[in-house]
N, C-alpha and C positions, 0 to 999 in steps of 0.2 A: 504494500500500500504506500502511496505517496504520503509522506508524513504530514503534509498539509491537508490531506483528505479533500482536496478541491474546495476547501473553505479557508478564507483568510484567517491567519493566525493572529490572535489578540492576547494581550496579557490576561492571565487567568487567576482567579482567586483560588483555583485548585492546585497551583504549582507547589511542588514539594520543597521544603527546606530541610536541612540536615536534621535528622533525628525525629522527624514527624512520622506518624503512622500512615499507612497506605491511603487513607481517605481524609486525613487531617488537612484543613485548608487554612490553618492559622487562626481561625475564629473560634475553634472548639478545642477542648482538651483531648489529646490522644487517648484512646482506650488502653487500659492496662490488662495484661493477660497473666494467668497463673502458669507456672512451668508445666510442661507436659509430663504426665505421670505414666509409668509403664502400664500396659494393658492388664497384665496378669502375672501372678507369682507362680502359677502352675507351669509344668512343662508338657510338651506333646505326649511324652511317654506316660506321664502320670494320668492323663485322661484316656489312655488306651489306644493311641494311634500307633499303627505298626511301624517298625523300623524302616521299611522300604519307603513309606510315605514321609517319615520324618526326614530322611535323607534328601528327598525332593524339596520339602519345605525349607530346609536349610540352604539349598541351592538358590531358592528365591529370597533368601535372607528373612524368612519368617521363623524367628527363633522361639517365640512363645505364643500360645493361643490367646485370643481376646476373650472377654467375659462371655459373649454369646457362644463361642466355640467351647470354652471350658465347661459351661453348664449343659449344652445341648448334645455335644458329640458322645459323651458316655451314655446318655439316655437312648440315643439312636442306636448305638452299638448293642445296648441291652434288648432292643426290639420294641421300645416304646414309641407311640405316636408323640409328636412334639409340636408345640406352638412356640416359636421364638420371636420376640419383639426386641429390636435394638436399633439404634441410630444408623443412618446411612454411613458407609465407610468403616463398619466395625467387623467385617468379615463374615457376613451371614451366608454367602455362597459356599465358602469352604466349610461352614458348619454342617451343611448337608452333603457336600460333594465328597469330603474325606471319608465319612463312614460308609457312604454308598460304594466308593471305590474299594474300601477295605473289605466289605462284605462280598463284593463282586469277585475279588481275587480268590476268595474261598470257594465260591460256587459260580463260575462264570457261565452265563447264558444270556440270550436275548429274547425278548426285550426285558431287561432287568429293572430299569428305572424310567419313569416318565416325569419330566419336569415341565410344568406349565408356567408361563410367564406372560404378562400383558403386552409387552412390546417386542418387536423384532430385534431391535438392537440389544436388548437385555438377553434375549435367547441366544444370539450369536456370541455375546460375551461369556455367558455361562458355558456354551459349547467350547470356547477357547480354553476356559479354565479346566474343564474336564479333560480336554485333549492334552493339556500341559501336564497335569498330574497323573493321567492315566496312560502315559506313553509306555511305561514299563509293562503294562498289561496288554499292550497293543490294542488299546480301547477302540472300539467302533462306536462312533457318536454321530447321530443324525439330528440335524436341525430342520424342523418343518415350520416354515413361516410363509406368510403372503409375500407376493412380489417375486416368487421363484416358480419355475416350471413344475406344475403339480404332478405330471406323469413321471418325471425324473425322481421326484420325492417318493412317489408310490413304489417305484422300483427299489429305491434305497431302503424303504421300510420293509419290503419283502425279503431283504437279506438279513433281517432280524438284528439290528444294531444293539449293542449292550445298553446304551443310554439314548433315550429319545427326548429331545428338548423342543417344545412347540408353543406356538400361540394358539389360543382356544379356537379361533375362527377357522384357521386352516386345517387343524387336526380334525375338527368336527366335519369339515367338508370331505376329508379323506374317508372318515368312518361311514358317512352317509352315502358316498359314492361306491363304496365296496364293503358293505356290512359283514359279508361272510369272510372277507379276507383280512383287511386291516383290523377290524374289530377283534377277530380271532387272535391276532398277534398280541393284542394288549391283554389278553386273559392270563398271561404268564407273569405280569409285572410284580416285582417284590416291593418297590417303593413308588409312592406318588408324592410329588413335591409341588406345592403351590408357592411360588416366589411372588413377593408383593401381594400377599394373600388378602390384605384388606381391599385392594383394588379388584382382585379376582372375584371376590365374593360380594361386591357391592351391588350386584344385580345386572350390570350391563352385559355380563357374559353368561347369564343364567341359561339361555337356550343352548348355547354351545357346550357349556359344562354338563348339562343334563345328558346330552348325546355322548359325551366322553365318559362320564361316570357310569352310565349304563353298560359301557363296554368293558369296564374294569372289574377285576375280581374283588369280592368283599374281603377276602383274606389278604391283606396287604398292610404295609406300614405307611402311615400318612404323616407328612411333615409340612408344616406351614410356617413361613417366615415373612416378616413384615417390619417396616421401620416404624409403623404406628399401629396402635390398637384401636379399632373402631367397632361400632355396633355391628358392622357386617360380619365380624368374626363370631358373633353369637350364633351364626349359621354353621358353626363348626361341625355340629352333629350331622349335617348333611354330607360331610366329607369324611369324617373320622368316626368309625363305629365304636372305638374304644375311648376311654377317658384319657386325654393326652397329658403329657408332662408340659407344664407351662413355665416359660421363662420370659420375664420382662425386665429389660435393663432399666434402672431407675432414670426418671426424667427423660423418657424417650421423646417427649414433645419439645424438649429444650434444644436450643442450638448450642454448638460447642463454644468453649470459652475463647478459642483463638480466632473466632470469626468476628470481625468488626462490622457492625451493622448500622447503616445510615439511611436516611430518606431525603429526597429532594421534593420540595413543594413547588408545584407548577400548575398553570391553567391547563385544562384537559385539551383544548383545541390546539395548543402549541407544544404538547408534551414531546412530540417527535424531535423538535428543535432542541429541547433540553437533553433528550436522550443522546443525540449526536454530539452535543457539546461535552457532556460528561464522558462518553466513550472515547471521544477524540483526545480529551485531556489526559485520561488514564493511559491511553495507548501511546501517547507521545513520550511518556516517562521512560519506557524501555522497549527495546525491539522484540524481546521474547515474552511479552505479556500475553495472557490468555483471558478472554472475556466471554462469558456465556450470557446471552440476553434471552429472557423468557417472554414470550408473547402469549396472548390469551387464546387466539384461534389460529388455525392453519393459514387462513387468508391474511391475517395481520402479520403472521410470521413471514410469509412469502413477500408481502408488500414491503416490510421493513428490510428484508434481505436485498430486494431489488433497489430500494432507496439507498442503502449503504453502498452497494456496488456502484451505483451511478455517481455517488459522491466521492468515489475513489478508494473505498475500503476494500480489502480482500476479506470476504466473508463467506461463510457457508450457511446452509439452512438445514433444519432437521424437523420434519413433521410428517404426518401420516399420508399426505396427499402428493408426495413425490415418490418416484421410483425407488425401490429398495437399493438398487445399485448406486443411485445418487446419494441416498441417505448414508450408506456405508462409506462412500468416498468422502463425504463431508466430515464424518466423524473421524475417519482415518487421518485426514489432513489436519484436523484440529488437534488430535492426540499427538501428531508428529510435529506440531508447531509450524506447519506450512501456511496455515491461516490463523490469525489471532482472535477473530471474532466469529462466534457461532450463534446464529439466531434460531431459536427452537421453541417448540411448545412443551407442554408437560410430559411429552413422550421421553424427554431427556432428563426429567427430574428424579427418576427412580432407578436406582441400581446400577446405572452405567458407570463403569470404572474409567474415569478420565483422570489420569495421574495428578495433574495439577491445574487448577483453575484459580487465577488470581482474583477475579472479580465476577460475581453473579449480579446481573441486573434484572430487576423485575419491571418490565415495561408496564404491566398492570399489577395492582395489588391483589393477591389471591384472596378469594372470599373465605377460604378455609385456612385457618392457621397451620394446620398440618401440611397443606399443600405448600405453604411458604417454607416450612421446615424442610420438606423434600427438596425444594428448589435450591435454597441457600446451602443445603448439605453437599452440593457439588463442590463447594470451596471449603478450605480449611480442613481437608481430610488427612487422616493419619498423622495428626500432630502438627501439621503445617499451619502457618498463618494464612488468612484469607479475608476477603471483604465482600459485602453485599450492599447494593444500593437499590432502593425501591422508589419509583416515581409516584408521588401521591398528589392527586388533584383535589380540588375543593369538594369532590364527592366521595373521596376515599378515606377521609379521616377516621370514620367509625371503624372501617376495616383495619386500619393501622393500629388503632387502640386495641382491637380484639386480638391482633397478633402479639402486641406487646404484653397483653395480659396472659396470653397462653404461654409465651416463652419466658415470662418473668423478667423481662428487660425493657427499659425505656430507651428507644433509639435516639441518637442525636441527629439533628438536621445537618445536612451537607448544603451549606448556603452557596448559591450560584448567583453570579452577577447578571441580573436580568437584562441590563442594557447591552451587555456583550452578546447574549443569546439573540437579542432582537436584531443585531447587525446582519445575521445571516439566516434568520428564521424564515424569511420569505423564500429563499432558495431551497431550504430543507423541505418546507411544506409543499412547494410546487413539485419538487422531485418525488415526494411521497404520493401526491395526487397522480402524477404521471405513472407511477408504479401500479397504482390501483386501477387505472384505465387499461394498462397492459394486461392485467389479470382478467379484467372483464372481457377483453377482446379474445383472450385465449380460452375463455370458457372455464376458468379455474373453479373448481368445486363440483364439476360434473361427476367425477369419480365418487365423491362423497354422497351425491344423490343416488347413484347406482347402488352403493353399499346400503344406504338407508332403505331403498326399495327391496333389496334382497333380505334385509333384516325383517321387514314387515311381512314379506312373503313367507319367511320361515315361521312366522307366528300364525300362519294359516288364514290371513285376512283376504277378503275378496278384493278384486281389482279396484272397484269403486272406492272402497274404504282406504286402500293404499293411496290412491290419488288424492283423496280428501286429506289424509294425514301429511302427505308430502307437501301439499299446498299450504297447509297450516304451518308446517315446519319452515318452509321458505318465507312465507309472509311474516311469521313471528320474528325471524332473524332480521328481516328488513325493517320491521317496526322498531325493534330494539335499537337498531343503528340510527334510525331517525330520532328516537328519543334521546340517544346519547349526544347527537349533534345539535339538538334543539337549543336555540338561544346562544349558540357559540359563534363568536366572531373573532377575527384575527387580532384586532385591537392593537394596543401599543404596550411598551414596557410599563407605562404608568397604569394602564388598566390591568395588566398582569399583576403588578404589585398589589393592587387593591384586592384582587381575588386571593392572592397568596396570603395577604394579611388576614383576610377572613378565615382562610383555612388554618392559619397558624393560631389564631385566637381560639378556634374550635378545638384544635389539637391540645392547647394548653389549658382548656377549661376543665372544671371539676368533672370527672367521669360520671359522678352520680347525677349531675345536672345535664350532661351531654347526651 
């Protein structure tokens, strides 16, 4: 990226001076952090992990198990069903992968384990970890996800891989298309794992999960892992026929101490200009920085990506409406440091192992505090320092307060010079509008409508009812967009300051009165 990002450089209140924290701008006190403490005093051997696996763990410099691993691995090896809840970045994948591999080594056959996960990227990542630690077993691992040729996947399944990792939609398609074949192969599984179990059981995958569970043996070991504990996990009895061992790491709703969290107050109609300003200033500090920007919808994500590219940034995008090959390429480039900015939806907020993210940006304030925790959990992982910035409009103050209440911290405001943002706001907003027009011309979102129709058809609805619901779905989204834009004008820095003062007063008001 051109360091000027096609925007004239101005003096910035965000410039760093020696000794300041990553988001300090000179107007606020840098946040202080506690020293990082070791994960666990136990050893891998003490919790029952086999020597051949310990040797591989040491090769990856994994010397001691984390709390979720210390508590869950022995119970899994004993044969118990397990429900494990722990923060992102604490090693939940290895908590189930290691005991599965250890048991597989004793009695190898296929299909031995089925791991279900909500996103394609997470499925691929889990597959990589199984392949890495199972190489001594010559592990055969199959990843079944959308965006890949279904016939080739069916052929791979017919060869009975040891471990099957899948997203619910694609696996359900395979079962329904070949009930006497694929479904029969699943009758042998020893382990069923639901990763990101709270999301898997929240209802959106109910139809697909029913198809899958009907094909599974009742005599199996069921493992559920999640970063958050939600009411959806009360449906555990539908998945596990035995009373499971339950482990919940304390304060799983909390964010880690080494994450510096700030917010920027800005008017909604010019939020994109503030976004570009903050990202640009953070980017200019170092060449090897990595920034993850979360957007609310696939359309918003793609529009922001096009806008940033037009402004001269090297960015990638990650959401469910682009081809799997493009998603994988963007993620690989970001991990390798070939692009510094990745614009994504919540598809990237869970489970993905991105080694180092310096800054997480919330373009929208999540309505659910736990969604916020998942997002910002991409930074400050494994004891590193990290930062998160949320853009708060005059309509988001209540959401910000709810998040602060949930995580037990009051965030500091990152103050931005509104006059400097105003200097190039017109160019940013015009570029964003051009990006939105390009998406309209491309028919962006048609795949989503096709998936919605398929989902309704699977519910057994008549064609007329499907059309009615599709129309309501489309008009509802358009209406919400009009409501969001109602009363908004570009204004000036003076009018922006007025709105920001109103938001700041609301933010600082007594919560009992607010």
